[in-house]
N, C-alpha and C positions, 0 to 999 in steps of 0.2 A: 388598911395606909387603905386614905385618898386624899386628895388634890382635887384644889376648889380652883376652876379654871374658868380666870372671868371675862369678858368679852372689851374685846380695845373698843376704847373709843373710840368715833370720825375721826379726832386731828391727832389720832394718834397712829389707825393706821391712814393718816395721809402725812405723819414724819415717816410712817417708817415704805410708805410704796418712794415717796426723797432719797431715803437713806438708798430706797435701788437704785435708783432711778441713776442720781449719787454714782455710783460701785460701778455704771455700768459706762458709764458716762465719764470715767478720772480717766484712762487711756488715751481716747484722740486731747481729752481736755490738755494731759502735760506733755501729749505730743506737741499740740499750739501753742501749750506759753514757748514749750525750748526753742521752735521753729523761726516766735520772735524774736525768742531769744537771744539766738541766733544769730540772726539777720542785722542788727542790733550792733552781738560787737561786728561785725563785718563792717560797715558802718563805715564806726566807731575805731578800727582799726583802721579804712579807707583812706578818713581821715588823717590821725596821725602820721600812716602811712604818711603821705601825701606832704603833707609835713615839712617828715624828713628829709626825704627827696629832694624836696626845693630847698632846706636850708645846707643840705649835705652836712658828710662832715666834716666842713671844712671850721661848723660851731664846736665842737670838740677842741680844735687846736685851739684855739685861745683861750684851752686854762688852763692851766701850771697842778702838774707835781698833781699829787693824791685825787686833784679834784680831775682832774681831767678822765683818770680811772675809773675814779666814782660812777661818773655823768654815763659813759662806757657800759661799764658793770651794769646800770643801772633803769639804759635806756636796751639792751637784749634783753634782760631780763626777763626786763615789760614784754618786747616780744613775741617774747617763749612761752608768757603766759597768757598771752590775749590769744599767742594761738594755741595750744593746748582746753584751755576756754574754747573758741571755734568749733576747736574736731570735740569734746565733750557734751559741748550743747548740737552741732548736728548729732553725733548717734542716741540721743536723747530723743531726737526729732521722727526721727530712724524707728522706724522696727525691726523686732527677727525673723526672720523666718520662718514658719513652720510646718510642719505636717499635721493638723486635729483630724480627728474621728469628725464626721460633718455635727450627725447628731452625739457628739459627749459637749453636751454646756459648763459640767466638769472643770473635764478638760481647758477648756476653751477659759471659764474662770481663775485653769493655775495660771496658765501662760500669762492672762490679762495682768492677775497680781504681783509676779514675776517682772512684769516689762512695768507697768506702775514703779515697782519698787528699785526697779534700778535709773527709770531714767527718769525716778525723781530724787536719783545721789547722781546721777550723773547732770543733773542740772545745777543744784546744789555745790558740786564742782566746777562747775563753771563758773557761777559766782562768786565765788573766793575768790577765783584764779582772776577772773579782771576786774573783780577791787584789787591783786595781787597787782597787774599791771597797771592800773590806774594808779594805784601811790607811785609805784615805778616809775614811771612817767612823771612823777611829777616834782620823786623825786631831781628824776634827772637833771630834769626841769631847771628845781631849786638853784643843785651845782652849776648851769649855764647862769644864771638868775644874778647869785652870792659867790660862786667862791671863786678861786683864786684868779689872777688867769695872769699872763706874764705879760714881761712888760713889751710896752710895744719899742720896737727894733729903728733906728730913726733911717731918713728916706737919705740915701745916698745923690748926692747933684758932681755928677761928674767938670766937676768945671774945667782940668788939667791946657794952659794954652789960651786960656785965658785973665782981663784983668780981674774979674774975683778971687786969682787966687794972688797970694801975699807972703812975703816971705816966712811970719811965723807960722804957728799949726795951732789949732785947742790944743788943748788938755783932753788923757782917760776925762776929768770929772766935767767938763765941759759936751763933751761928746755924752755923755753914757743919759744927759738930762736932755740933746738937745732932739727935736722934730725937724730937721735939711742935717748934714755934715755935708758941707761942701770937696767935694776929694784936687784937687789937686798936684797928686804926687801918686803916676800909675800902683 
C-alpha cells in the first residue's frame, strides 16, 4: 500500500495558518463580544428603568381589568428576562479560573475549546432573553397605550352652604357622565 502526499499550495498554507490563528483568537474574541453585549444590555436596562422610575406604577393604575394585569406581568417578565440576559452575558465575558500546566498546549487547547463552547451558549441565550425582554416591554407598552382604561371619576367640588347649591340635585346618569360634581349636602 502506498500513499501519495501532495504538497500544499501557498494559498492552502495561508488559509491553514489563518484557521490556526482564528482558533487561538476565538476565546478572546467571544469574550470581548460578550463584554460589549453585556454593556449594551445594561445601558438599555438603564434607559427603560429610568423611564419606569419617572413614570412610576401609576401608569398601570389607569388600566382596567386584565389589561392592567397583562401590562404588569409583561413588565415584570421583561425585567426578569433582561436581568438573566445581563447575567449570562457577564458570565460569557468572564473566564473560568483553572490550573493548567504551563507546558501543556493540549490541555490549554481543550480548556479553551470548552470555554468557547460555554461562552457561546451563554451569549446565545443572553441574546434570546434580551429579545424576549424587548418583546415583553413592547407588549406592556401596547397594554398601556391601547388597553381599556378605567372610567374617569368626576371631580367633586364641595359647595355646601354657598349660592351654588340649589334645592335640586343631579340624577345618577348625570353624575356618571360629569367631569365635575358640586356637592351640596354632607
